[in-house]
Structures are given as C-alpha cells and as structure tokens.
N, C-alpha and C positions, 0 to 999 in steps of 0.2 A: 483644187481637187485633192492634191496630195495631202494637205492638212486634214481634210475630211477622212481620207483613208487612214492616216496615222491615228486620228482620234478613234476611229473604228477599232483599230488594233489596241489602243490603250484602254478603251472602254470595256474591252472584254478580257483584259489581262487576268490571270488567275490560272497559270499553267498547271499542268498535271504534275508538276514537281511537288514534293512534300512542302506544305506551307509552314510558316513559322510555328515553332512549338513541337516540331517533329511528329505531328499527327498525320495519319494517312489522309490523302486528299479525298474529298467527297466525290463519289462516282455517280455519273448519270444513271437513272433508273431505266428499265426497259420501257418501250413505248406501250406495251400491254398493261403496265401498271397504272396508266391513266384510267382504264376501265371503260373506255368508250372511244369511238372514232370521232375525230374533231378536225375542223379546218377553220382557220382564222387569218384575216389580213389585218395587220396592226401597224400603226405609226409609232416608231420608237425614237424618242429624243434622248440621246446619250450625252452626258456631261462628264468631263474628266479635266480637273484643274480649271483653266480658263477657256478650254475649248468645248464646243458643242457641235453635235451633228444630228441630223434627222435622217432616218432610214425607214423603209417600209419592209416589214417582215411578212412573208407568207408562211404559215405554219400548218403542216398536215400531219396528223397523228392517226395511225391505225394500229391494231394489235401487233402487226408485223414490223412497223417502222415509224420513225419520226423524221420529218424532213423540214428544213428551214431554208428559205431563199430570202436573201437580203438585197434590196434594190436601193440605189441612191435617189436623190431628188429628181434626176432626169429619167428615172426608170431603168437605168442600166444595172445589170446584175453585178453585185460586189462579190458575193460568195454564196455557195449553197452547202448545206450540211445534211448528211443522211446517216441515221443511226439505225442499224438493222442487225439482229443476231449478235449483239455485243461488239459490232465493228462500226466505227465511225469513219466516214469518208468526207473529204472536203474538196471543193473545187473553188479556186480563187480566181478572180479576174486579174489580169496583169496590173501590177502596182499595189495590190492589196497585200499588206505586210504579213509575214509569217507569224507575227505576234497575235493575230486573230486566233483566239483559242476556242475551237468548236465545242469542246467539252464544257467550258464555262458558259457559253451561250445556252447549251442544252440544260445545264444545271439551273441557270437563272429562269428559264422558261418553266422547268419543272417545279422549282421553288415557288414560283408565282401561281401556277395553275393546277398542279396535281393535287388530288385529295390529300389532306394532312395525314390520314391513316396510311396511305401508300408511302408517303415520305418517311413517316416514323418507322414503318416496317423495314424500309430500305436502309435506315440508319441504325437499326438495332445492332448492338454489339460494337458500335464504332464510337469515337469521341464526339460525333455529331449529334445535334438535337434540334428539332424544329418544334415550335410551339405557336399557339395562337392565344396570347395572354389576354386579349380582349377583342371584341368584334372589330373586324376591319384591319387587323394587324397580325402579321406572321413574322416570327423571328427565327433566325438560324444562328446556332451557337456551336462552337467547337471547344471542347474542354472547358465549358462554362463561359467562354468569352464570346461576346456578341460579334458576329461576322457580317451579317446582313439583315435587313429588315424591309418588309414590303407593307405598304398601306393601300387599302382598297377604298375607292369612293363609294362603292355599292356593296356593303357587307351583306353576305347571305344570298346575293343574287348570282346570276351567271357571271362569273369572274372574267370570262373571255369577252364579254360584251361591255365591260366597264373600264373606267380609268384606274390606273394604279401607278404607284411610285415605288421604286426599289432603290435602296442605298446599300452599296457594298462598302463597308467601313475598312475592310482589310486591304482592298485594292483601290480605294478612293474614287469610285465612280458612282453615278446615279443614272437611273433610267426613268423616264416618264412614258407610259404606254397607254395608247388609246386605240380603240377599234378604228379601222380605216373607214371613212365615210363610204356609204354605198351609193349607187346611182339614184336611189329613191330618196336620199337625204338632201 
C-alpha cells in the first residue's frame, strides 16, 4: 500500500514552485469557469516510471466550488481536495505523502475537461498556451515548449463520459481516465 501511496504522490508532482524556465506556474481556474454544474466518477490509472496505481476519483463542480475525492482500490479515501473562493484545502489520509499536489490535480482535471475558451482566457497574458491542433487532441505549452498533451477517444462528444489519456512530459507521468461503470452497466 505504501508503494501505491508513493506513486500517487509522484504521479501528481508539479508543485506550485516556479517550473524550469523561470515562468510563472499555471494557476487553477475558478470552478465557475467550467460554465456548468458537473459530477463524475472516474477510474484513473496513473503511471510514473515503472510504477502504476489505479484510483477512483469523484469530481463535483458547481459555480461555487470544485471538489475531488480520491479512493484506493479498497474504497478507502486517500485524499480530498476542495477549491472555493480562491482557496484550496486538502485532507490526506494517514500515510499519503505531502508530495500529493492538489493544485496539479485540479490543473490536470481542468486541462482535460474545461472548455478550451475558458482555458485560453485564463492563460491570457501568461507564458502558457493551450491549443487543439486537431480533433481529439489538446496541448499545453509554456514559452512554446510542450508540457502536456491529452488525447480523447470520443472527440466532440461529452468528454466526461469518454476515455482519455494525458501525458505530462515535464513531470514524467501519464494518466488513463475512464468513466466508472454504473450499476446499469
């Protein structure tokens, strides 16, 4: 279990410290910038180096706040993150390393699911840029350097209900995300 928790910490590295290149870190957007209320339960498979871990994320977004709860394979809570009014709070289960970076988890969720117009508006005037160079692909660059890329299995459909793959080249991790099966499946 400790290896799983360590991977969880490594897979979300990307601290709020200034990244290489002396550029300002990318800040999470407000929950309201999603433009809708949304709830989703997703299976997240994270890979970092030779390690892999599977977690379940429950994500709730309303105009007032964004909340993420991560559970391990046994259904035990690893951590919860709540972002509201510009303040992020984190509750960690005992043994979950401090390296788990809530802001990076929020940024990854927003990079994958927020409307591109909202992301671009939030990055205006910064060294950050997000593009969709072709259907089913979204890219994040800082100062022209590719930082992360996400690929969608269902381009143009409800992104929250489809499979996606995210690769973060700067911090060396990848995520495969699927909607959690429902009781009717």
